[in-house]
Steps between C-alpha positions, in 0.01 A plus 500: 500500500395686812132586478533857628777583252300345215193703597716814494616415148141451385406839647799662327406342166147637536637848562708472182197417286240747378132411517385339175156443350547123514591248767878461502677175571780445746801358317834376624815444298777278631844549345730200525877451506758222481259273316579323173172495312650293221461207738142365486506416870532871583186595304147446621134577442236416756164613635486652847190554711504841666370487859262790440433452131574725206241762585352488151306266280671257268357357179494125451460275195394136519529254209214262570294211371294312759564774758383779268169571674662533841797698364264759354376578852839623620752548217514822301535309174429137416644355180326178400677198356325552166621863486872421530561444127332830410704686760825356363419653163382833642841645593361845575243371751755264656747784553230715661400220737861438603554870566168568675479201735725419794455130579420197287364159597420193296286194565758222549405286195540808278849589623695314227295678231536835677876460536541405135272776373589792727825412677712715270280802571422455869834355611723805442249714689494268799135418441503126436160373622484310827304173487163455667436131582190331358186552711679762714334823610617789284425780746791432743749512212366833378475638852864429586619720213366804683798477735770370268788678330773367271859527615735468203876514460630435149767678293533826696591521872187691601169373638185714477198409713164670562420472871169681537318825427469835674150402615656250741617595848869562561509198730358273229750625244787462748406138571486425126841659438665315787354165395591521132854626563557215746381257234750646251784477750421131550537441126838673466819295551642747753174645623510869589867512394384466139285813534670825403202724579121510512266789433132569557279738303146578399427471127571866421707579807871523575678194640602468864782270602414212732735388773555125491662270753 
């Protein structure tokens, strides 16, 4: 997308959104066409690192054993090996954790237990924990989530992605939009020809159509 045109669309979307008493997110929706989603090869789910980050904090959970002390320095929640059985039984707490936290990591030796215990809950939400190797530093794993978003295409031909917040500059948001849309095009069998339309909006604002090439 041409940068100047994209910046114009961002400005237009701002004008179509009233000021709110909270920080709104920039969201894009990509509507697809001529794509058979019954074929597994046409569906995908992956993490993408936005060039300028998400513009807001994310909340991270780490399942830990030997790395527990270090994980507590950077993660928002650390679940110890000995706490896993109790969490399995506490469905209410487990549901709250899954809903309230964005990214999950697990110390590598614990991954089989984590998958068996929580796979059915975390999997459908796209929150299967990523492994942290033994003796690795936890901080870089937590830090990288500050810029990551999930890009998911499953049963319906629409992709929704948060690409920043209104606190970010227009140029930062534009760079994020361009990068993530290019990544989607690379995943589609026919690239931009599989995209019917794309729209940009603030959380409570009206959508503005993006011009793709």
